[in-house]
C-alpha positions as CSV (number, residue, x, y, z in Angstrom):
1,M,0.0,0.0,0.0
2,N,1.3,3.4,-1.0
3,W,2.3,6.0,1.6
4,I,-0.5,8.3,0.4
5,D,-3.0,5.5,1.2
6,W,-1.6,5.3,4.7
7,L,-1.8,9.1,5.0
8,V,-5.5,9.2,3.9
9,M,-6.4,6.3,6.1
10,L,-4.7,7.5,9.2
11,A,-5.7,11.1,8.8
12,T,-9.4,10.2,8.3
13,L,-9.5,7.8,11.4
14,I,-7.4,9.9,13.7
15,G,-9.5,13.0,12.8
16,I,-12.7,11.4,13.5
17,A,-11.5,9.9,16.8
18,A,-9.9,13.2,17.9
19,F,-13.1,15.0,17.2
20,G,-15.2,12.6,19.3
21,I,-12.6,12.7,22.2
22,W,-12.5,16.5,22.1
23,R,-16.3,16.9,22.1
24,T,-16.5,14.6,25.2
25,R,-13.5,15.8,27.1
26,H,-15.7,17.2,30.0
27,I,-17.8,14.1,30.7
28,R,-17.9,13.6,34.4
29,S,-21.3,11.8,35.1
30,S,-22.3,8.2,34.6
31,E,-25.6,9.4,32.9
32,T,-23.7,11.3,30.2
33,H,-21.2,8.5,29.7
34,M,-23.9,5.9,29.3
35,R,-26.8,7.8,27.7
36,G,-25.7,11.3,26.8
37,N,-27.7,14.5,27.3
38,D,-30.9,13.7,25.3
39,D,-30.0,16.4,22.8
40,L,-29.6,14.5,19.5
41,N,-31.7,15.6,16.4
42,W,-33.3,13.3,14.1
43,T,-30.7,13.3,11.4
44,V,-28.0,12.5,13.8
45,I,-30.2,9.8,15.3
46,G,-30.9,8.2,11.9
47,F,-27.2,8.3,10.8
48,N,-26.1,6.9,14.2
49,I,-28.7,4.0,13.8
50,M,-27.4,3.1,10.4
51,A,-23.6,3.5,11.4
52,T,-24.2,1.3,14.4
53,Q,-25.7,-1.4,12.2
54,A,-23.2,-1.0,9.3
55,S,-20.1,-2.7,10.8
56,A,-17.0,-3.7,8.9
57,I,-18.7,-7.0,8.3
58,T,-21.2,-5.2,6.1
59,F,-18.5,-3.8,3.8
60,L,-16.3,-6.9,3.7
61,S,-18.8,-9.8,3.8
62,L,-21.8,-8.4,1.9
63,P,-19.9,-7.9,-1.4
64,G,-18.5,-11.4,-1.0
65,Q,-22.0,-12.7,-0.4
66,A,-23.2,-11.1,-3.7
67,Y,-20.1,-12.3,-5.5
68,E,-20.9,-15.8,-4.6
69,D,-24.7,-15.9,-4.4
70,G,-26.0,-12.8,-6.1
71,M,-28.4,-10.1,-4.9
72,R,-31.1,-12.2,-3.3
73,F,-29.7,-11.3,0.1
74,V,-31.3,-7.9,-0.3
75,Q,-34.8,-9.6,0.4
76,F,-33.5,-9.9,4.1
77,Y,-34.1,-6.1,4.4
78,F,-37.6,-5.9,2.8
79,G,-39.3,-6.1,6.2
80,L,-37.2,-3.3,7.7
81,P,-39.3,-0.2,6.7
82,L,-42.4,-2.0,8.1
83,A,-40.5,-2.5,11.4
84,M,-39.6,1.2,11.6
85,I,-43.2,2.2,11.3
86,F,-44.3,-0.4,13.8
87,L,-41.7,0.8,16.4
88,S,-42.5,4.5,15.8
89,I,-46.1,3.9,16.5
90,F,-46.1,1.3,19.3
91,V,-42.7,1.0,21.0
92,I,-40.9,4.3,21.2
93,P,-43.7,6.1,23.1
94,Y,-43.5,3.5,25.9
95,F,-39.7,4.1,26.3
96,Y,-39.9,7.9,26.2
97,K,-42.8,8.0,28.7
98,L,-40.9,5.9,31.3
99,K,-37.5,7.9,30.8
100,I,-35.6,4.7,31.0
101,Y,-31.7,4.0,30.4
102,T,-32.3,0.6,28.9
103,A,-35.2,-1.2,27.1
104,Y,-35.2,-3.9,29.7
105,E,-36.1,-1.5,32.6
106,Y,-39.6,-1.4,31.2
107,L,-40.0,-5.2,31.6
108,E,-39.5,-4.9,35.4
109,T,-42.3,-2.5,35.6
110,R,-44.6,-5.0,33.7
111,F,-43.3,-8.5,34.6
112,G,-40.9,-8.2,37.5
113,L,-37.2,-8.5,38.0
114,N,-36.8,-12.1,36.7
115,T,-37.9,-11.2,33.2
116,R,-35.9,-8.1,33.1
117,V,-32.7,-9.9,34.1
118,F,-33.4,-12.8,31.7
119,T,-34.0,-10.7,28.7
120,A,-31.0,-8.5,29.5
121,S,-28.8,-11.6,29.8
122,L,-30.1,-12.8,26.4
123,F,-29.1,-9.5,24.9
124,L,-25.7,-9.6,26.6
125,I,-24.9,-13.1,25.3
126,Q,-25.9,-12.5,21.6
127,R,-24.6,-8.9,21.4
128,G,-21.2,-9.9,22.9
129,F,-20.8,-12.7,20.4
130,S,-21.8,-10.5,17.5
131,T,-19.5,-7.8,18.6
132,G,-16.6,-10.3,18.6
133,L,-17.5,-11.0,14.9
134,S,-17.4,-7.3,14.2
135,F,-13.9,-7.2,15.8
136,F,-12.8,-10.0,13.5
137,A,-13.9,-8.4,10.2
138,P,-11.6,-5.3,10.2
139,S,-8.7,-7.6,11.4
140,I,-8.9,-9.4,8.0
141,V,-8.1,-6.0,6.3
142,M,-5.2,-5.2,8.6
143,S,-3.7,-8.6,8.6
144,E,-3.8,-8.5,4.8
145,L,-2.2,-5.1,4.7
146,L,0.5,-5.5,7.3
147,G,1.3,-9.2,7.2
148,W,0.5,-9.5,10.9
149,S,-1.0,-12.7,12.3
150,L,-4.8,-12.6,12.4
151,N,-4.9,-13.1,16.1
152,F,-2.5,-10.2,16.9
153,T,-4.5,-8.0,14.5
154,I,-7.7,-8.8,16.3
155,L,-6.1,-7.7,19.7
156,F,-4.9,-4.5,18.0
157,I,-8.4,-3.6,16.7
158,G,-10.0,-4.5,19.9
159,G,-7.5,-2.3,21.7
160,L,-8.4,0.6,19.5
161,I,-12.1,0.3,20.1
162,L,-11.5,-0.1,23.9
163,V,-9.6,3.2,24.2
164,Y,-12.2,5.0,22.0
165,T,-15.1,3.8,24.0
166,Y,-13.5,4.0,27.5
167,I,-12.7,7.7,27.1
168,G,-15.9,9.0,25.6
169,G,-18.7,6.5,26.1
170,F,-22.1,7.3,24.5
171,K,-21.4,10.9,23.6
172,A,-18.1,10.1,21.8
173,V,-19.9,7.4,19.7
174,S,-22.8,9.8,18.9
175,Y,-20.6,12.7,17.8
176,T,-18.3,10.7,15.6
177,Q,-20.9,8.4,14.0
178,T,-22.2,11.1,11.6
179,L,-18.6,11.7,10.3
180,Q,-18.0,8.0,10.0
181,F,-21.3,7.6,8.1
182,A,-20.2,10.4,5.7
183,V,-17.0,8.5,5.1
184,I,-18.9,5.3,4.6
185,W,-21.2,6.7,1.9
186,L,-18.4,8.5,0.1
187,G,-16.3,5.3,0.1
188,L,-19.4,3.2,-1.1
189,F,-20.1,5.5,-4.1
190,L,-16.4,5.6,-5.0
191,A,-16.2,1.8,-4.9
192,A,-19.3,1.3,-7.1
193,G,-18.1,3.9,-9.6
194,L,-14.6,2.7,-9.8
195,V,-15.5,-1.0,-10.2
196,F,-17.7,-0.1,-13.2
197,Y,-15.0,2.3,-14.6
198,Q,-12.4,-0.6,-14.5
199,L,-14.5,-2.9,-16.6
200,P,-13.3,-3.2,-20.3
201,P,-14.1,0.0,-22.3
202,D,-16.6,-1.7,-24.5
203,V,-18.6,-3.1,-21.6
204,H,-21.3,-0.7,-20.8
205,F,-23.4,-0.6,-17.7
206,V,-26.4,-2.4,-19.4
207,D,-23.9,-5.0,-20.6
208,A,-22.6,-5.6,-17.0
209,V,-26.2,-6.0,-15.6
210,N,-27.2,-8.2,-18.5
211,I,-24.1,-10.5,-18.0
212,A,-24.8,-10.6,-14.2
213,G,-28.4,-11.6,-15.0
214,K,-27.3,-14.4,-17.2
215,M,-25.0,-15.7,-14.6
216,G,-27.9,-15.7,-12.0
217,K,-26.5,-12.8,-9.9
218,I,-29.5,-10.4,-10.3
219,N,-31.9,-12.7,-8.4
220,L,-33.5,-9.9,-6.5
221,V,-36.8,-11.5,-5.5
222,D,-37.9,-15.1,-5.0
223,F,-41.7,-15.4,-4.6
224,K,-41.6,-19.1,-3.8
225,F,-42.7,-19.9,-0.2
226,D,-40.2,-22.3,1.2
227,L,-39.4,-22.5,5.1
228,S,-36.1,-24.1,4.3
229,S,-34.9,-21.2,1.9
230,R,-33.0,-18.6,3.7
231,Y,-33.8,-15.8,1.4
232,N,-37.1,-15.2,-0.3
233,I,-39.6,-12.4,-0.3
234,W,-41.7,-14.1,2.5
235,S,-38.8,-14.7,4.9
236,G,-37.6,-11.2,4.2
237,I,-40.8,-9.4,4.8
238,I,-42.2,-11.5,7.7
239,G,-39.0,-12.9,9.3
240,G,-36.9,-9.9,8.4
241,A,-39.6,-7.6,9.9
242,F,-39.6,-9.5,13.2
243,L,-35.9,-9.4,13.3
244,A,-35.7,-5.7,12.6
245,I,-38.4,-5.0,15.2
246,S,-36.5,-6.9,17.8
247,Y,-33.1,-5.5,16.8
248,F,-34.1,-1.9,16.6
249,G,-36.7,-2.1,19.4
250,T,-35.0,-4.2,22.1
251,D,-31.2,-4.2,21.3
252,Q,-29.7,-1.6,23.7
253,S,-27.0,-0.5,21.0
254,Q,-30.0,0.8,18.9
255,V,-32.5,1.8,21.6
256,A,-29.8,4.1,23.1
257,R,-29.6,5.9,19.8
258,Y,-33.2,7.1,19.7
259,L,-33.5,7.5,23.5
260,G,-30.7,10.1,23.3
261,G,-33.0,12.3,21.1
262,K,-34.4,15.7,22.0
263,S,-37.9,14.4,21.9
264,L,-40.2,11.6,20.9
265,A,-40.7,13.2,17.5
266,E,-37.0,13.3,16.9
267,G,-36.6,9.7,17.8
268,R,-39.4,8.6,15.4
269,M,-38.0,10.7,12.6
270,G,-34.6,9.2,13.1
271,L,-36.0,5.6,12.8
272,M,-38.0,6.5,9.7
273,L,-34.8,8.0,8.1
274,N,-33.2,4.6,8.8
275,G,-36.1,2.8,7.1
276,L,-35.9,5.1,4.1
277,I,-32.2,4.7,3.4
278,K,-31.2,1.4,4.7
279,V,-32.6,-0.9,1.8
280,P,-31.0,1.3,-1.0
281,M,-27.7,1.3,0.9
282,Q,-27.7,-2.6,1.2
283,F,-28.7,-2.7,-2.5
284,I,-25.7,-0.7,-3.4
285,I,-23.3,-2.7,-1.4
286,L,-24.6,-6.0,-2.9
287,G,-24.4,-4.3,-6.3
288,V,-20.7,-3.6,-5.7
289,G,-20.3,-7.3,-5.1
290,V,-22.0,-8.2,-8.3
291,L,-19.9,-5.7,-10.3
292,V,-16.7,-7.3,-8.8
293,F,-18.1,-10.6,-10.0
294,V,-18.5,-9.2,-13.5
295,F,-15.1,-7.5,-13.3
296,Y,-13.4,-11.0,-12.6
297,L,-15.2,-12.4,-15.7
298,F,-12.8,-10.2,-17.7
299,N,-9.8,-10.2,-15.3
300,Q,-8.4,-13.3,-13.8
301,A,-9.3,-13.6,-10.1
302,P,-7.0,-15.3,-7.5
303,L,-7.6,-19.0,-7.2
304,H,-8.1,-18.5,-3.4
305,F,-8.8,-15.0,-2.0
306,N,-7.2,-15.4,1.4
307,S,-3.5,-14.9,0.5
308,N,-2.3,-15.8,4.0
309,N,-3.6,-19.3,3.5
310,V,-1.8,-19.7,0.2
311,S,1.5,-18.2,1.7
312,R,1.4,-21.1,4.2
313,L,1.7,-23.8,1.6
314,S,5.1,-25.2,1.0
315,G,6.9,-28.0,-0.8
316,S,4.7,-30.3,-2.9
317,A,1.6,-28.6,-1.7
318,A,2.8,-25.3,-3.1
319,E,3.5,-27.0,-6.5
320,Q,0.1,-28.6,-6.5
321,Y,-1.4,-25.1,-5.9
322,K,0.6,-23.8,-8.9
323,V,-0.7,-26.6,-11.2
324,L,-4.3,-25.6,-10.1
325,E,-3.5,-22.0,-10.9
326,T,-2.4,-23.0,-14.4
327,Q,-5.6,-24.9,-15.0
328,Q,-7.5,-21.9,-13.8
329,E,-5.8,-19.6,-16.2
330,K,-6.7,-21.8,-19.1
331,V,-10.4,-22.0,-18.0
332,F,-10.4,-18.2,-17.5
333,E,-9.2,-17.5,-21.0
334,Q,-11.9,-19.8,-22.5
335,R,-14.6,-18.3,-20.3
336,R,-13.6,-14.8,-21.2
337,L,-14.0,-15.5,-25.0
338,A,-17.4,-17.2,-24.1
339,V,-18.5,-14.0,-22.2
340,D,-17.5,-11.9,-25.1
341,G,-19.6,-13.9,-27.4
342,M,-22.5,-13.9,-25.0
343,M,-22.4,-10.1,-24.7
344,K,-22.2,-9.6,-28.5
345,A,-25.2,-11.9,-29.0
346,M,-27.3,-10.1,-26.4
347,R,-26.4,-6.8,-28.1
348,S,-27.5,-8.1,-31.5
349,G,-30.7,-9.6,-30.0
350,D,-29.7,-13.1,-31.1
351,D,-31.3,-15.0,-28.2
352,Q,-30.4,-18.4,-29.5
353,Q,-26.8,-17.6,-29.7
354,A,-26.8,-15.8,-26.4
355,N,-28.3,-18.9,-24.6
356,L,-25.7,-21.2,-26.3
357,A,-22.9,-18.8,-25.1
358,Q,-24.5,-18.6,-21.6
359,A,-24.5,-22.4,-21.4
360,E,-20.8,-22.5,-22.3
361,V,-19.9,-19.7,-19.8
362,Q,-21.8,-21.4,-17.0
363,T,-20.1,-24.7,-17.7
364,L,-16.6,-23.1,-17.7
365,H,-17.6,-21.2,-14.5
366,A,-18.6,-24.5,-12.9
367,T,-15.2,-25.8,-13.8
368,E,-13.5,-22.8,-12.1
369,L,-15.6,-23.4,-9.0
370,Q,-14.4,-26.9,-8.8
371,L,-10.8,-25.7,-9.1
372,R,-11.4,-23.3,-6.2
373,E,-12.9,-26.2,-4.2
374,D,-9.9,-28.3,-5.0
375,A,-7.6,-25.4,-3.8
376,R,-9.6,-25.1,-0.5
377,S,-9.3,-28.9,0.0
378,L,-5.5,-28.7,-0.6
379,I,-5.1,-25.9,1.8
380,K,-7.2,-27.7,4.4
381,D,-5.1,-30.9,4.1
382,H,-1.8,-29.2,4.5
383,V,-2.9,-26.2,6.8
384,P,-5.4,-27.9,9.2
385,D,-6.1,-24.8,11.2
386,A,-6.8,-22.6,8.2
387,A,-10.2,-21.2,7.6
388,T,-10.7,-22.0,3.8
389,K,-14.0,-20.2,3.2
390,D,-12.7,-17.0,1.4
391,T,-15.7,-15.0,0.3
392,D,-15.1,-12.4,3.1
393,Y,-11.8,-11.6,1.4
394,V,-13.2,-11.0,-2.1
395,F,-13.8,-7.3,-1.8
396,I,-10.6,-6.4,0.1
397,T,-8.6,-8.4,-2.4
398,Y,-10.1,-6.4,-5.2
399,V,-9.5,-3.1,-3.5
400,L,-5.8,-3.7,-2.8
401,Q,-5.1,-5.1,-6.1
402,Y,-7.0,-2.7,-8.5
403,M,-8.1,0.5,-6.7
404,P,-6.0,3.7,-7.4
405,I,-3.7,5.2,-4.9
406,G,-5.6,7.3,-2.3
407,V,-8.9,5.6,-2.9
408,I,-7.5,2.5,-1.3
409,G,-6.7,4.5,1.9
410,L,-10.2,6.0,1.8
411,L,-11.9,2.6,1.3
412,L,-9.9,1.1,4.2
413,A,-10.8,4.1,6.3
414,M,-14.5,3.4,5.5
415,I,-14.2,-0.2,6.5
416,L,-12.3,0.6,9.8
417,A,-14.6,3.5,10.6
418,A,-17.5,1.2,10.3
419,A,-15.8,-1.2,12.7
420,C,-15.1,1.5,15.3
421,S,-18.6,2.9,15.0
422,S,-20.5,-0.4,15.4
423,G,-18.0,-1.8,17.9
424,A,-18.0,1.2,20.1
425,S,-21.9,1.4,20.1
426,A,-22.1,-2.3,21.0
427,I,-19.5,-2.1,23.7
428,N,-21.2,1.0,25.2
429,A,-24.5,-0.8,25.1
430,L,-23.2,-3.9,26.7
431,A,-21.5,-1.9,29.5
432,T,-24.7,0.1,30.1
433,T,-27.0,-2.9,30.3
434,T,-24.7,-4.7,32.6
435,V,-24.4,-1.6,35.0
436,I,-28.1,-0.6,34.9
437,D,-29.9,-4.0,34.6
438,L,-27.6,-6.2,36.5
439,Y,-25.1,-4.4,38.7
440,Q,-27.1,-1.5,39.9
441,R,-30.4,-3.4,40.2
442,L,-29.0,-6.5,41.9
443,Y,-25.8,-5.5,43.8
444,K,-25.4,-1.7,44.4
445,P,-28.7,0.1,44.0
446,A,-27.8,3.1,45.9
447,A,-24.2,3.9,45.2
448,S,-22.8,7.3,44.1
449,D,-22.8,8.6,40.5
450,R,-19.0,8.5,40.5
451,H,-19.1,4.8,41.4
452,Y,-21.5,4.0,38.5
453,L,-19.3,6.0,36.2
454,R,-16.3,4.0,37.3
455,M,-18.2,0.7,37.0
456,S,-19.4,1.6,33.5
457,K,-15.8,2.1,32.3
458,L,-14.7,-1.1,34.0
459,F,-17.5,-3.0,32.2
460,V,-16.3,-1.4,28.9
461,V,-13.0,-3.3,29.5
462,V,-14.7,-6.5,30.5
463,W,-16.9,-6.6,27.5
464,C,-14.1,-5.7,25.2
465,L,-12.2,-8.7,26.5
466,I,-15.2,-11.0,26.3
467,S,-15.8,-9.8,22.6
468,L,-12.2,-10.5,21.8
469,A,-12.5,-14.1,23.0
470,F,-15.5,-14.5,20.7
471,A,-13.6,-12.9,17.8
472,F,-11.0,-15.6,18.0
473,S,-13.7,-18.1,17.2
474,A,-15.0,-16.2,14.1
475,Q,-13.0,-18.2,11.7
476,L,-15.4,-21.1,12.3
477,F,-18.1,-19.4,10.3
478,D,-18.4,-19.5,6.5
479,N,-19.8,-16.0,6.1
480,L,-19.7,-13.2,8.8
481,I,-22.8,-11.4,7.7
482,Q,-24.9,-14.6,7.8
483,A,-23.2,-15.6,11.2
484,V,-24.3,-12.3,12.8
485,N,-27.9,-12.6,11.6
486,I,-28.1,-16.2,12.6
487,I,-27.0,-15.5,16.1
488,G,-29.4,-12.5,16.3
489,S,-32.3,-14.7,14.9
490,I,-31.8,-17.3,17.7
491,F,-32.3,-14.8,20.5
492,Y,-34.1,-11.7,19.1
493,G,-37.4,-13.5,18.5
494,V,-37.7,-14.5,22.1
495,I,-36.7,-11.0,23.4
496,L,-39.2,-9.4,21.1
497,G,-42.0,-11.9,22.1
498,V,-41.5,-10.8,25.7
499,F,-41.9,-7.1,24.8
500,L,-44.8,-7.7,22.6
501,T,-46.5,-9.7,25.3
502,A,-45.9,-6.7,27.7
503,F,-47.4,-4.3,25.1
504,F,-50.4,-6.2,23.8
505,L,-51.3,-9.0,26.3
506,P,-52.2,-7.0,29.4
507,K,-53.7,-10.0,31.3
508,V,-50.4,-11.9,31.2
509,K,-48.4,-11.6,34.4
510,G,-44.7,-12.0,35.3
511,R,-44.3,-15.6,36.0
512,A,-46.1,-16.8,32.8
513,A,-44.0,-14.4,30.7
514,F,-40.8,-15.5,32.4
515,L,-41.5,-19.2,32.0
516,A,-42.6,-18.7,28.4
517,A,-39.4,-16.9,27.6
518,I,-37.2,-19.7,28.9
519,L,-39.2,-22.5,27.3
520,T,-39.3,-20.7,23.9
521,Q,-35.5,-20.1,24.0
522,I,-34.9,-23.8,24.5
523,I,-37.3,-24.6,21.7
524,V,-35.7,-22.1,19.2
525,I,-32.2,-23.5,19.9
526,V,-33.4,-27.0,19.3
527,V,-35.2,-26.0,16.1
528,Y,-32.1,-24.3,14.8
529,V,-29.7,-27.2,15.7
530,M,-32.1,-29.7,14.0
531,S,-32.4,-27.6,11.0
532,E,-28.7,-27.0,10.7
533,Y,-27.9,-30.7,10.9
534,K,-30.9,-31.8,8.9
535,M,-32.5,-33.8,11.6
536,S,-36.0,-35.1,11.8
537,L,-38.6,-35.1,14.6
538,N,-40.4,-38.5,15.2
539,L,-43.9,-38.0,16.6
540,F,-45.9,-41.2,17.3
541,G,-44.4,-42.8,14.2
542,W,-44.6,-39.7,11.9
543,V,-41.2,-38.6,10.8
544,I,-41.1,-34.9,10.3
545,P,-37.9,-33.4,8.7
546,V,-37.0,-30.1,10.5
547,R,-36.0,-27.6,7.8
548,V,-36.4,-24.0,9.0
549,A,-34.4,-21.1,7.6
550,Y,-33.0,-18.9,10.4
551,L,-35.0,-15.8,9.5
552,W,-38.2,-17.7,10.5
553,L,-36.7,-18.2,14.0
554,N,-37.6,-14.5,14.7
555,L,-41.2,-15.2,14.0
556,I,-41.4,-18.6,15.7
557,G,-39.7,-17.2,18.8
558,C,-42.0,-14.2,19.1
559,L,-45.2,-16.0,18.5
560,L,-44.2,-18.9,20.8
561,V,-43.5,-16.6,23.7
562,M,-46.8,-14.8,23.3
563,G,-48.8,-18.1,22.8
564,I,-47.1,-20.0,25.7
565,A,-47.4,-17.0,28.1
566,A,-51.1,-16.7,27.3
567,V,-51.8,-20.4,27.9
568,L,-49.7,-20.5,31.1
569,Q,-51.5,-17.5,32.5
570,G,-54.8,-19.2,31.9
571,V,-53.8,-22.1,34.1
572,M,-51.9,-20.2,36.7
573,P,-53.5,-18.6,39.9
574,E,-54.3,-14.9,39.5
575,K,-52.1,-13.9,42.3
576,E,-48.5,-13.9,41.5
577,K,-45.2,-13.3,43.4
578,E,-42.3,-11.7,41.9
579,G,-39.2,-14.0,42.0
580,V,-35.8,-12.7,42.9
581,V,-32.8,-13.4,40.8
582,G,-29.3,-13.5,42.4
């Protein structure tokens, strides 16, 4: 990487961090550190919400997802605008009325301490794990750039986020996220424009779209109703809406964004801004991945995108890898000629010739995919601890090899800014929830403000360490963006079910809600495991295959909590005692 890229990247990141630290240099109270001063306007809230969700995983993993699987992942976000409307009408008013720090405080007023602690604990588990994955994503970039070991790079990134969050807390995160989001959008449009610009001169935008369509990458909407399919319009609108309602309505890293607003109206407008911009944003990111796929139809791609894995091969294994590269080069040349023929046939309107060329391109592409699989097997055989799934490395490999000087630095700043933004928001939310919902409520209910400020900073350190531990396990997952959403889907549906029970089932009391949440969480985990390992359920001789895509777990978890709670309340005595946890 050129020194100009280093200058652009470091100047951008240091400037953003310095601004946040400078604006929060006078923070002395626990309330300001954990929540802010309730002075954010709707544009800042909206950008903060989007920046919190748009982690480095988004910009590394999503283009790789599109490169491999096309645009169909965008259906995942179709339910998000509906979720924003629902939250603005039914959820935010409750939170503003109660003037709470965390979403889980409300549950104690409705169901008692047990339910508050249980749901807060579910949030801490899943958010801690997801934050670990968000630490891992930018480490991919830095390890590629600097040649550092991945584990050392994870520690380095975690340390940066720790310092950033420890010093400024909520206010530092809020002040800097608007700047970070501006960098993210600038980098995003630059990436999209430059990928297209670097296609061959005779390949126009319409040609690129048509080629991607012929290769099955412009698969925007699947109307087939299939519970086992991860991405179709039904799972996106229904399952995605429930996931978004739970994430934006019960995840403290997001709830804190709009609770820090000047008023209820500002919080609502911030959420609606997110609903308006988020789907187009994800569409553009996926579109960049599809353009990278088209680019590599005209330019030879690496046989394996994780160069660190390749560098660890030696001796006969390295020779075998070179043989595979030679075979890939021959296939690439044949495929490029076939792509040229397909493009010319489409331009001339010769559908028959275009279909023949398409079949040839797809056959050669399948051959290349098999060579890539052979390369992964070779690496796995000779480097047993290597994570051979390389889709998360597709976009960063393209950036480092083909982007012009200066732009590389800006795009890397975009990725690292997203990491700092989402990581700091998550760590701040984890620390706040731990202090308010567990420590203060269960152990030190009447300590001084100075004591809570000290403890909030201590738990920032604790959760950074826990998230780092989770980050070291991230290589076990095939695709980071899917891993984050799978983890969320396992827990968010249950959390949402508890909140919706509180809002809409006034006759349900605390014990019924608490037991329903525990039972449902067990059921959801069992359903996910059985689906993942393609297991079957045997009921009185009837063998039922369990095949449920993870997005549906949000709906299942939510409805089960509400249904079980209603049934349990019907068979329980009216009088209920609040249980004590701890």
